[in-house]
PDB file of the backbone (N, CA, C, O) and the ligand in Angstrom, with CONECT records:
HET     ZN  A 101       1
ATOM      1  N   MET A   1      96.375 109.505  89.582  1.00  0.00           N
ATOM      2  CA  MET A   1      96.035 108.509  90.590  1.00  0.00           C
ATOM      3  C   MET A   1      94.539 108.549  90.857  1.00  0.00           C
ATOM      4  O   MET A   1      93.962 109.617  91.060  1.00  0.00           O
ATOM      5  N   GLY A   2      93.923 107.386  90.855  1.00  0.00           N
ATOM      6  CA  GLY A   2      92.493 107.305  91.106  1.00  0.00           C
ATOM      7  C   GLY A   2      92.153 107.573  92.569  1.00  0.00           C
ATOM      8  O   GLY A   2      92.958 107.333  93.468  1.00  0.00           O
ATOM      9  N   ARG A   3      90.968 108.065  92.777  1.00  0.00           N
ATOM     10  CA  ARG A   3      90.519 108.346  94.130  1.00  0.00           C
ATOM     11  C   ARG A   3      89.138 107.724  94.323  1.00  0.00           C
ATOM     12  O   ARG A   3      88.289 107.817  93.437  1.00  0.00           O
ATOM     13  N   PHE A   4      88.909 107.099  95.461  1.00  0.00           N
ATOM     14  CA  PHE A   4      87.622 106.471  95.708  1.00  0.00           C
ATOM     15  C   PHE A   4      86.588 107.519  96.116  1.00  0.00           C
ATOM     16  O   PHE A   4      86.923 108.512  96.761  1.00  0.00           O
ATOM     17  N   THR A   5      85.333 107.292  95.738  1.00  0.00           N
ATOM     18  CA  THR A   5      84.259 108.181  96.178  1.00  0.00           C
ATOM     19  C   THR A   5      83.883 107.807  97.618  1.00  0.00           C
ATOM     20  O   THR A   5      84.249 106.733  98.095  1.00  0.00           O
ATOM     21  N   ASN A   6      83.151 108.696  98.311  1.00  0.00           N
ATOM     22  CA  ASN A   6      82.727 108.413  99.685  1.00  0.00           C
ATOM     23  C   ASN A   6      81.905 107.136  99.760  1.00  0.00           C
ATOM     24  O   ASN A   6      82.013 106.363 100.712  1.00  0.00           O
ATOM     25  N   GLU A   7      81.072 106.927  98.729  1.00  0.00           N
ATOM     26  CA  GLU A   7      80.240 105.730  98.677  1.00  0.00           C
ATOM     27  C   GLU A   7      81.100 104.474  98.607  1.00  0.00           C
ATOM     28  O   GLU A   7      80.848 103.490  99.302  1.00  0.00           O
ATOM     29  N   GLN A   8      82.125 104.528  97.752  1.00  0.00           N
ATOM     30  CA  GLN A   8      83.037 103.382  97.621  1.00  0.00           C
ATOM     31  C   GLN A   8      83.803 103.141  98.926  1.00  0.00           C
ATOM     32  O   GLN A   8      84.012 102.002  99.341  1.00  0.00           O
ATOM     33  N   LEU A   9      84.217 104.251  99.565  1.00  0.00           N
ATOM     34  CA  LEU A   9      84.977 104.128 100.808  1.00  0.00           C
ATOM     35  C   LEU A   9      84.144 103.447 101.894  1.00  0.00           C
ATOM     36  O   LEU A   9      84.644 102.625 102.663  1.00  0.00           O
ATOM     37  N   LEU A  10      82.852 103.814 101.934  1.00  0.00           N
ATOM     38  CA  LEU A  10      81.953 103.222 102.920  1.00  0.00           C
ATOM     39  C   LEU A  10      81.825 101.723 102.675  1.00  0.00           C
ATOM     40  O   LEU A  10      81.872 100.909 103.598  1.00  0.00           O
ATOM     41  N   LYS A  11      81.661 101.387 101.386  1.00  0.00           N
ATOM     42  CA  LYS A  11      81.532  99.983 101.016  1.00  0.00           C
ATOM     43  C   LYS A  11      82.812  99.205 101.357  1.00  0.00           C
ATOM     44  O   LYS A  11      82.763  98.080 101.854  1.00  0.00           O
ATOM     45  N   LEU A  12      83.945  99.836 101.076  1.00  0.00           N
ATOM     46  CA  LEU A  12      85.221  99.194 101.379  1.00  0.00           C
ATOM     47  C   LEU A  12      85.362  98.956 102.881  1.00  0.00           C
ATOM     48  O   LEU A  12      85.764  97.882 103.328  1.00  0.00           O
ATOM     49  N   GLN A  13      85.013 100.009 103.653  1.00  0.00           N
ATOM     50  CA  GLN A  13      85.131  99.910 105.110  1.00  0.00           C
ATOM     51  C   GLN A  13      84.273  98.748 105.643  1.00  0.00           C
ATOM     52  O   GLN A  13      84.669  98.032 106.562  1.00  0.00           O
ATOM     53  N   GLN A  14      83.086  98.586 105.035  1.00  0.00           N
ATOM     54  CA  GLN A  14      82.178  97.512 105.472  1.00  0.00           C
ATOM     55  C   GLN A  14      82.708  96.127 105.092  1.00  0.00           C
ATOM     56  O   GLN A  14      82.412  95.137 105.760  1.00  0.00           O
ATOM     57  N   ASN A  15      83.488  96.070 104.022  1.00  0.00           N
ATOM     58  CA  ASN A  15      84.020  94.783 103.573  1.00  0.00           C
ATOM     59  C   ASN A  15      85.289  94.363 104.306  1.00  0.00           C
ATOM     60  O   ASN A  15      85.699  93.204 104.241  1.00  0.00           O
ATOM     61  N   LEU A  16      85.911  95.321 105.008  1.00  0.00           N
ATOM     62  CA  LEU A  16      87.141  95.002 105.710  1.00  0.00           C
ATOM     63  C   LEU A  16      86.824  94.249 106.997  1.00  0.00           C
ATOM     64  O   LEU A  16      86.073  94.728 107.846  1.00  0.00           O
ATOM     65  N   LYS A  17      87.403  93.077 107.121  1.00  0.00           N
ATOM     66  CA  LYS A  17      87.185  92.320 108.347  1.00  0.00           C
ATOM     67  C   LYS A  17      88.527  91.915 108.922  1.00  0.00           C
ATOM     68  O   LYS A  17      88.781  90.743 109.200  1.00  0.00           O
ATOM     69  N   VAL A  18      89.370  92.906 109.090  1.00  0.00           N
ATOM     70  CA  VAL A  18      90.716  92.608 109.569  1.00  0.00           C
ATOM     71  C   VAL A  18      90.700  92.218 111.040  1.00  0.00           C
ATOM     72  O   VAL A  18      91.542  91.443 111.496  1.00  0.00           O
ATOM     73  N   GLY A  19      89.720  92.769 111.790  1.00  0.00           N
ATOM     74  CA  GLY A  19      89.674  92.472 113.218  1.00  0.00           C
ATOM     75  C   GLY A  19      90.795  93.183 113.944  1.00  0.00           C
ATOM     76  O   GLY A  19      91.119  94.330 113.635  1.00  0.00           O
ATOM     77  N   ARG A  20      91.377  92.511 114.895  1.00  0.00           N
ATOM     78  CA  ARG A  20      92.446  93.127 115.682  1.00  0.00           C
ATOM     79  C   ARG A  20      93.677  93.413 114.841  1.00  0.00           C
ATOM     80  O   ARG A  20      94.053  92.637 113.962  1.00  0.00           O
ATOM     81  N   CYS A  21      94.286  94.540 115.133  1.00  0.00           N
ATOM     82  CA  CYS A  21      95.544  94.870 114.459  1.00  0.00           C
ATOM     83  C   CYS A  21      96.586  93.843 114.878  1.00  0.00           C
ATOM     84  O   CYS A  21      96.794  93.634 116.073  1.00  0.00           O
ATOM     85  N   PRO A  22      97.253  93.190 113.908  1.00  0.00           N
ATOM     86  CA  PRO A  22      98.250  92.177 114.255  1.00  0.00           C
ATOM     87  C   PRO A  22      99.447  92.747 115.010  1.00  0.00           C
ATOM     88  O   PRO A  22     100.187  92.008 115.660  1.00  0.00           O
ATOM     89  N   ASN A  23      99.632  94.039 114.924  1.00  0.00           N
ATOM     90  CA  ASN A  23     100.778  94.633 115.599  1.00  0.00           C
ATOM     91  C   ASN A  23     100.459  95.092 117.018  1.00  0.00           C
ATOM     92  O   ASN A  23     101.143  94.707 117.966  1.00  0.00           O
ATOM     93  N   CYS A  24      99.401  95.933 117.169  1.00  0.00           N
ATOM     94  CA  CYS A  24      99.143  96.523 118.492  1.00  0.00           C
ATOM     95  C   CYS A  24      97.876  96.005 119.152  1.00  0.00           C
ATOM     96  O   CYS A  24      97.628  96.310 120.319  1.00  0.00           O
ATOM     97  N   GLY A  25      97.061  95.224 118.429  1.00  0.00           N
ATOM     98  CA  GLY A  25      95.862  94.665 119.039  1.00  0.00           C
ATOM     99  C   GLY A  25      94.656  95.586 119.018  1.00  0.00           C
ATOM    100  O   GLY A  25      93.615  95.239 119.575  1.00  0.00           O
ATOM    101  N   TYR A  26      94.768  96.768 118.381  1.00  0.00           N
ATOM    102  CA  TYR A  26      93.653  97.705 118.295  1.00  0.00           C
ATOM    103  C   TYR A  26      92.483  97.058 117.560  1.00  0.00           C
ATOM    104  O   TYR A  26      92.677  96.442 116.512  1.00  0.00           O
ATOM    105  N   GLU A  27      91.269  97.190 118.099  1.00  0.00           N
ATOM    106  CA  GLU A  27      90.121  96.495 117.507  1.00  0.00           C
ATOM    107  C   GLU A  27      89.147  97.396 116.769  1.00  0.00           C
ATOM    108  O   GLU A  27      88.155  96.907 116.229  1.00  0.00           O
ATOM    109  N   GLY A  28      89.396  98.683 116.731  1.00  0.00           N
ATOM    110  CA  GLY A  28      88.486  99.608 116.061  1.00  0.00           C
ATOM    111  C   GLY A  28      88.637  99.567 114.556  1.00  0.00           C
ATOM    112  O   GLY A  28      89.401  98.767 114.015  1.00  0.00           O
ATOM    113  N   ASN A  29      87.897 100.441 113.883  1.00  0.00           N
ATOM    114  CA  ASN A  29      87.977 100.512 112.427  1.00  0.00           C
ATOM    115  C   ASN A  29      89.348 100.976 111.957  1.00  0.00           C
ATOM    116  O   ASN A  29      90.005 101.799 112.594  1.00  0.00           O
ATOM    117  N   LYS A  30      89.754 100.422 110.825  1.00  0.00           N
ATOM    118  CA  LYS A  30      90.989 100.888 110.208  1.00  0.00           C
ATOM    119  C   LYS A  30      90.676 102.092 109.332  1.00  0.00           C
ATOM    120  O   LYS A  30      89.555 102.222 108.841  1.00  0.00           O
ATOM    121  N   ASP A  31      91.629 102.956 109.133  1.00  0.00           N
ATOM    122  CA  ASP A  31      91.461 104.062 108.197  1.00  0.00           C
ATOM    123  C   ASP A  31      91.735 103.550 106.793  1.00  0.00           C
ATOM    124  O   ASP A  31      92.810 103.019 106.514  1.00  0.00           O
ATOM    125  N   VAL A  32      90.745 103.714 105.903  1.00  0.00           N
ATOM    126  CA  VAL A  32      90.948 103.291 104.516  1.00  0.00           C
ATOM    127  C   VAL A  32      91.505 104.460 103.734  1.00  0.00           C
ATOM    128  O   VAL A  32      90.934 105.550 103.746  1.00  0.00           O
ATOM    129  N   CYS A  33      92.613 104.240 103.057  1.00  0.00           N
ATOM    130  CA  CYS A  33      93.243 105.303 102.288  1.00  0.00           C
ATOM    131  C   CYS A  33      92.367 105.636 101.074  1.00  0.00           C
ATOM    132  O   CYS A  33      92.055 104.747 100.281  1.00  0.00           O
ATOM    133  N   PRO A  34      91.965 106.909 100.917  1.00  0.00           N
ATOM    134  CA  PRO A  34      91.046 107.289  99.839  1.00  0.00           C
ATOM    135  C   PRO A  34      91.674 107.227  98.455  1.00  0.00           C
ATOM    136  O   PRO A  34      90.960 107.326  97.457  1.00  0.00           O
ATOM    137  N   GLU A  35      92.978 107.068  98.370  1.00  0.00           N
ATOM    138  CA  GLU A  35      93.602 106.981  97.063  1.00  0.00           C
ATOM    139  C   GLU A  35      93.827 105.526  96.661  1.00  0.00           C
ATOM    140  O   GLU A  35      94.214 104.681  97.468  1.00  0.00           O
ATOM    141  N   GLU A  36      93.568 105.271  95.380  1.00  0.00           N
ATOM    142  CA  GLU A  36      93.841 103.938  94.859  1.00  0.00           C
ATOM    143  C   GLU A  36      95.351 103.784  94.741  1.00  0.00           C
ATOM    144  O   GLU A  36      96.019 104.615  94.126  1.00  0.00           O
ATOM    145  N   MET A  37      95.890 102.707  95.337  1.00  0.00           N
ATOM    146  CA  MET A  37      97.329 102.496  95.299  1.00  0.00           C
ATOM    147  C   MET A  37      97.646 101.394  94.291  1.00  0.00           C
ATOM    148  O   MET A  37      96.782 100.597  93.928  1.00  0.00           O
ATOM    149  N   HIS A  38      98.893 101.367  93.852  1.00  0.00           N
ATOM    150  CA  HIS A  38      99.324 100.304  92.951  1.00  0.00           C
ATOM    151  C   HIS A  38     100.630  99.712  93.437  1.00  0.00           C
ATOM    152  O   HIS A  38     101.613 100.423  93.649  1.00  0.00           O
ATOM    153  N   LEU A  39     100.626  98.408  93.609  1.00  0.00           N
ATOM    154  CA  LEU A  39     101.889  97.738  93.857  1.00  0.00           C
ATOM    155  C   LEU A  39     102.597  97.661  92.525  1.00  0.00           C
ATOM    156  O   LEU A  39     102.010  97.247  91.525  1.00  0.00           O
ATOM    157  N   VAL A  40     103.840  98.051  92.507  1.00  0.00           N
ATOM    158  CA  VAL A  40     104.569  98.083  91.248  1.00  0.00           C
ATOM    159  C   VAL A  40     105.717  97.089  91.301  1.00  0.00           C
ATOM    160  O   VAL A  40     106.472  97.047  92.272  1.00  0.00           O
ATOM    161  N   SER A  41     105.841  96.295  90.253  1.00  0.00           N
ATOM    162  CA  SER A  41     106.971  95.374  90.200  1.00  0.00           C
ATOM    163  C   SER A  41     107.874  95.737  89.036  1.00  0.00           C
ATOM    164  O   SER A  41     107.417  96.111  87.955  1.00  0.00           O
ATOM    165  N   LEU A  42     109.146  95.618  89.286  1.00  0.00           N
ATOM    166  CA  LEU A  42     110.123  95.937  88.245  1.00  0.00           C
ATOM    167  C   LEU A  42     110.545  94.665  87.538  1.00  0.00           C
ATOM    168  O   LEU A  42     110.584  93.588  88.133  1.00  0.00           O
ATOM    169  N   ASP A  43     110.855  94.802  86.282  1.00  0.00           N
ATOM    170  CA  ASP A  43     111.407  93.685  85.534  1.00  0.00           C
ATOM    171  C   ASP A  43     112.894  93.626  85.859  1.00  0.00           C
ATOM    172  O   ASP A  43     113.701  94.273  85.192  1.00  0.00           O
ATOM    173  N   ILE A  44     113.264  92.853  86.881  1.00  0.00           N
ATOM    174  CA  ILE A  44     114.644  92.887  87.348  1.00  0.00           C
ATOM    175  C   ILE A  44     115.595  92.112  86.447  1.00  0.00           C
ATOM    176  O   ILE A  44     116.812  92.181  86.619  1.00  0.00           O
ATOM    177  N   ASP A  45     115.040  91.369  85.478  1.00  0.00           N
ATOM    178  CA  ASP A  45     115.911  90.618  84.585  1.00  0.00           C
ATOM    179  C   ASP A  45     116.545  91.495  83.519  1.00  0.00           C
ATOM    180  O   ASP A  45     117.649  91.223  83.048  1.00  0.00           O
ATOM    181  N   SER A  46     115.823  92.564  83.140  1.00  0.00           N
ATOM    182  CA  SER A  46     116.420  93.462  82.168  1.00  0.00           C
ATOM    183  C   SER A  46     117.300  94.439  82.930  1.00  0.00           C
ATOM    184  O   SER A  46     116.805  95.215  83.748  1.00  0.00           O
ATOM    185  N   ARG A  47     118.571  94.406  82.672  1.00  0.00           N
ATOM    186  CA  ARG A  47     119.511  95.162  83.492  1.00  0.00           C
ATOM    187  C   ARG A  47     119.817  96.545  82.926  1.00  0.00           C
ATOM    188  O   ARG A  47     120.882  97.106  83.185  1.00  0.00           O
ATOM    189  N   HIS A  48     118.890  97.086  82.161  1.00  0.00           N
ATOM    190  CA  HIS A  48     119.121  98.447  81.704  1.00  0.00           C
ATOM    191  C   HIS A  48     118.258  99.400  82.507  1.00  0.00           C
ATOM    192  O   HIS A  48     117.614  99.011  83.481  1.00  0.00           O
ATOM    193  N   THR A  49     118.256 100.629  82.091  1.00  0.00           N
ATOM    194  CA  THR A  49     117.441 101.630  82.763  1.00  0.00           C
ATOM    195  C   THR A  49     115.983 101.201  82.735  1.00  0.00           C
ATOM    196  O   THR A  49     115.491 100.698  81.724  1.00  0.00           O
ATOM    197  N   VAL A  50     115.306 101.402  83.839  1.00  0.00           N
ATOM    198  CA  VAL A  50     113.911 100.984  83.924  1.00  0.00           C
ATOM    199  C   VAL A  50     113.005 101.997  83.234  1.00  0.00           C
ATOM    200  O   VAL A  50     113.015 103.184  83.561  1.00  0.00           O
ATOM    201  N   GLY A  51     112.222 101.511  82.277  1.00  0.00           N
ATOM    202  CA  GLY A  51     111.257 102.372  81.608  1.00  0.00           C
ATOM    203  C   GLY A  51     109.859 101.999  82.057  1.00  0.00           C
ATOM    204  O   GLY A  51     109.645 100.951  82.666  1.00  0.00           O
ATOM    205  N   LEU A  52     108.918 102.860  81.752  1.00  0.00           N
ATOM    206  CA  LEU A  52     107.539 102.601  82.177  1.00  0.00           C
ATOM    207  C   LEU A  52     106.991 101.302  81.603  1.00  0.00           C
ATOM    208  O   LEU A  52     106.161 100.639  82.225  1.00  0.00           O
ATOM    209  N   GLU A  53     107.464 100.938  80.400  1.00  0.00           N
ATOM    210  CA  GLU A  53     106.933  99.746  79.750  1.00  0.00           C
ATOM    211  C   GLU A  53     107.358  98.462  80.472  1.00  0.00           C
ATOM    212  O   GLU A  53     106.768  97.406  80.245  1.00  0.00           O
ATOM    213  N   SER A  54     108.375  98.543  81.337  1.00  0.00           N
ATOM    214  CA  SER A  54     108.807  97.335  82.036  1.00  0.00           C
ATOM    215  C   SER A  54     108.204  97.247  83.439  1.00  0.00           C
ATOM    216  O   SER A  54     108.583  96.381  84.228  1.00  0.00           O
ATOM    217  N   LEU A  55     107.263  98.148  83.747  1.00  0.00           N
ATOM    218  CA  LEU A  55     106.645  98.116  85.066  1.00  0.00           C
ATOM    219  C   LEU A  55     105.334  97.330  85.024  1.00  0.00           C
ATOM    220  O   LEU A  55     104.515  97.513  84.123  1.00  0.00           O
ATOM    221  N   GLY A  56     105.150  96.463  86.001  1.00  0.00           N
ATOM    222  CA  GLY A  56     103.864  95.813  86.149  1.00  0.00           C
ATOM    223  C   GLY A  56     103.192  96.420  87.367  1.00  0.00           C
ATOM    224  O   GLY A  56     103.868  96.710  88.353  1.00  0.00           O
ATOM    225  N   SER A  57     101.880  96.621  87.328  1.00  0.00           N
ATOM    226  CA  SER A  57     101.232  97.188  88.510  1.00  0.00           C
ATOM    227  C   SER A  57      99.968  96.422  88.863  1.00  0.00           C
ATOM    228  O   SER A  57      99.340  95.799  88.007  1.00  0.00           O
ATOM    229  N   TYR A  58      99.612  96.479  90.121  1.00  0.00           N
ATOM    230  CA  TYR A  58      98.485  95.717  90.645  1.00  0.00           C
ATOM    231  C   TYR A  58      97.699  96.629  91.590  1.00  0.00           C
ATOM    232  O   TYR A  58      98.254  97.119  92.573  1.00  0.00           O
ATOM    233  N   PRO A  59      96.392  96.867  91.299  1.00  0.00           N
ATOM    234  CA  PRO A  59      95.634  97.811  92.113  1.00  0.00           C
ATOM    235  C   PRO A  59      95.303  97.269  93.503  1.00  0.00           C
ATOM    236  O   PRO A  59      94.783  96.161  93.638  1.00  0.00           O
ATOM    237  N   VAL A  60      95.603  98.044  94.514  1.00  0.00           N
ATOM    238  CA  VAL A  60      95.339  97.623  95.885  1.00  0.00           C
ATOM    239  C   VAL A  60      94.680  98.742  96.691  1.00  0.00           C
ATOM    240  O   VAL A  60      94.764  99.921  96.347  1.00  0.00           O
ATOM    241  N   VAL A  61      94.029  98.335  97.763  1.00  0.00           N
ATOM    242  CA  VAL A  61      93.438  99.277  98.710  1.00  0.00           C
ATOM    243  C   VAL A  61      94.239  99.165  99.999  1.00  0.00           C
ATOM    244  O   VAL A  61      94.532  98.066 100.469  1.00  0.00           O
ATOM    245  N   MET A  62      94.590 100.318 100.564  1.00  0.00           N
ATOM    246  CA  MET A  62      95.428 100.332 101.751  1.00  0.00           C
ATOM    247  C   MET A  62      94.595 100.704 102.980  1.00  0.00           C
ATOM    248  O   MET A  62      93.883 101.708 102.974  1.00  0.00           O
ATOM    249  N   ALA A  63      94.687  99.899 104.017  1.00  0.00           N
ATOM    250  CA  ALA A  63      94.017 100.214 105.278  1.00  0.00           C
ATOM    251  C   ALA A  63      95.085 100.383 106.349  1.00  0.00           C
ATOM    252  O   ALA A  63      96.004  99.573 106.463  1.00  0.00           O
ATOM    253  N   VAL A  64      94.948 101.452 107.135  1.00  0.00           N
ATOM    254  CA  VAL A  64      95.977 101.779 108.123  1.00  0.00           C
ATOM    255  C   VAL A  64      95.392 101.718 109.530  1.00  0.00           C
ATOM    256  O   VAL A  64      94.297 102.232 109.763  1.00  0.00           O
ATOM    257  N   CYS A  65      96.084 101.115 110.447  1.00  0.00           N
ATOM    258  CA  CYS A  65      95.667 101.118 111.852  1.00  0.00           C
ATOM    259  C   CYS A  65      95.895 102.525 112.397  1.00  0.00           C
ATOM    260  O   CYS A  65      97.018 103.027 112.361  1.00  0.00           O
ATOM    261  N   PRO A  66      94.811 103.184 112.915  1.00  0.00           N
ATOM    262  CA  PRO A  66      94.957 104.558 113.393  1.00  0.00           C
ATOM    263  C   PRO A  66      95.762 104.642 114.688  1.00  0.00           C
ATOM    264  O   PRO A  66      96.150 105.731 115.112  1.00  0.00           O
ATOM    265  N   ASN A  67      96.006 103.514 115.304  1.00  0.00           N
ATOM    266  CA  ASN A  67      96.703 103.510 116.576  1.00  0.00           C
ATOM    267  C   ASN A  67      98.218 103.385 116.425  1.00  0.00           C
ATOM    268  O   ASN A  67      98.972 104.069 117.118  1.00  0.00           O
ATOM    269  N   CYS A  68      98.665 102.507 115.514  1.00  0.00           N
ATOM    270  CA  CYS A  68     100.110 102.276 115.402  1.00  0.00           C
ATOM    271  C   CYS A  68     100.634 102.432 113.978  1.00  0.00           C
ATOM    272  O   CYS A  68     101.847 102.425 113.765  1.00  0.00           O
ATOM    273  N   GLY A  69      99.728 102.574 112.989  1.00  0.00           N
ATOM    274  CA  GLY A  69     100.205 102.776 111.620  1.00  0.00           C
ATOM    275  C   GLY A  69     100.456 101.501 110.845  1.00  0.00           C
ATOM    276  O   GLY A  69     100.960 101.554 109.724  1.00  0.00           O
ATOM    277  N   PHE A  70     100.119 100.362 111.411  1.00  0.00           N
ATOM    278  CA  PHE A  70     100.288  99.103 110.676  1.00  0.00           C
ATOM    279  C   PHE A  70      99.441  99.141 109.407  1.00  0.00           C
ATOM    280  O   PHE A  70      98.266  99.506 109.456  1.00  0.00           O
ATOM    281  N   ILE A  71     100.028  98.767 108.278  1.00  0.00           N
ATOM    282  CA  ILE A  71      99.343  98.846 106.985  1.00  0.00           C
ATOM    283  C   ILE A  71      98.936  97.466 106.490  1.00  0.00           C
ATOM    284  O   ILE A  71      99.744  96.538 106.472  1.00  0.00           O
ATOM    285  N   SER A  72      97.668  97.340 106.087  1.00  0.00           N
ATOM    286  CA  SER A  72      97.194  96.114 105.440  1.00  0.00           C
ATOM    287  C   SER A  72      96.855  96.450 103.997  1.00  0.00           C
ATOM    288  O   SER A  72      96.317  97.520 103.713  1.00  0.00           O
ATOM    289  N   LEU A  73      97.168  95.546 103.095  1.00  0.00           N
ATOM    290  CA  LEU A  73      96.860  95.763 101.684  1.00  0.00           C
ATOM    291  C   LEU A  73      95.848  94.723 101.213  1.00  0.00           C
ATOM    292  O   LEU A  73      95.938  93.543 101.553  1.00  0.00           O
ATOM    293  N   PHE A  74      94.884  95.187 100.422  1.00  0.00           N
ATOM    294  CA  PHE A  74      93.867  94.302  99.861  1.00  0.00           C
ATOM    295  C   PHE A  74      93.821  94.501  98.360  1.00  0.00           C
ATOM    296  O   PHE A  74      94.040  95.603  97.856  1.00  0.00           O
ATOM    297  N   SER A  75      93.532  93.423  97.655  1.00  0.00           N
ATOM    298  CA  SER A  75      93.357  93.549  96.224  1.00  0.00           C
ATOM    299  C   SER A  75      92.082  94.331  95.948  1.00  0.00           C
ATOM    300  O   SER A  75      91.023  94.028  96.497  1.00  0.00           O
ATOM    301  N   LYS A  76      92.196  95.348  95.086  1.00  0.00           N
ATOM    302  CA  LYS A  76      91.026  96.159  94.745  1.00  0.00           C
ATOM    303  C   LYS A  76      89.970  95.295  94.056  1.00  0.00           C
ATOM    304  O   LYS A  76      88.773  95.555  94.175  1.00  0.00           O
ATOM    305  N   LYS A  77      90.418  94.270  93.339  1.00  0.00           N
ATOM    306  CA  LYS A  77      89.503  93.403  92.606  1.00  0.00           C
ATOM    307  C   LYS A  77      88.509  92.707  93.541  1.00  0.00           C
ATOM    308  O   LYS A  77      87.372  92.427  93.161  1.00  0.00           O
ATOM    309  N   PHE A  78      88.964  92.432  94.782  1.00  0.00           N
ATOM    310  CA  PHE A  78      88.082  91.756  95.714  1.00  0.00           C
ATOM    311  C   PHE A  78      87.208  92.721  96.477  1.00  0.00           C
ATOM    312  O   PHE A  78      86.064  92.403  96.803  1.00  0.00           O
ATOM    313  N   LEU A  79      87.738  93.906  96.769  1.00  0.00           N
ATOM    314  CA  LEU A  79      86.989  94.844  97.613  1.00  0.00           C
ATOM    315  C   LEU A  79      86.009  95.701  96.832  1.00  0.00           C
ATOM    316  O   LEU A  79      85.081  96.264  97.415  1.00  0.00           O
ATOM    317  N   CYS A  80      86.196  95.808  95.542  1.00  0.00           N
ATOM    318  CA  CYS A  80      85.350  96.723  94.775  1.00  0.00           C
ATOM    319  C   CYS A  80      84.310  96.011  93.925  1.00  0.00           C
ATOM    320  O   CYS A  80      83.746  96.611  93.009  1.00  0.00           O
ATOM    321  N   ARG A  81      84.054  94.772  94.207  1.00  0.00           N
ATOM    322  CA  ARG A  81      83.048  94.099  93.390  1.00  0.00           C
ATOM    323  C   ARG A  81      81.690  94.190  94.042  1.00  0.00           C
ATOM    324  O   ARG A  81      80.710  93.679  93.501  1.00  0.00           O
TER     325      ARG A  81
HETATM  326 ZN    ZN A 101      97.874  98.816 115.279  1.00  0.00          ZN2+
END
């Protein structure tokens, strides 16, 4: 699993403009998860055992509200350019 450097994390934090938490209304900075996450989709049409070759993945950055734990996901492609 990839991990962001401190420099990247700072840049990501600056690019996040989520504003108020949609759940609890907290307005402070969100905690950016230092690990690169991947949304994984399964090929649900093939009804056999799932193998790695049938997995699709999409790189995302996860930001967590430190007050209530609400999670926001961003495409890494947009935040890391
Ligand atoms: Zn919250």
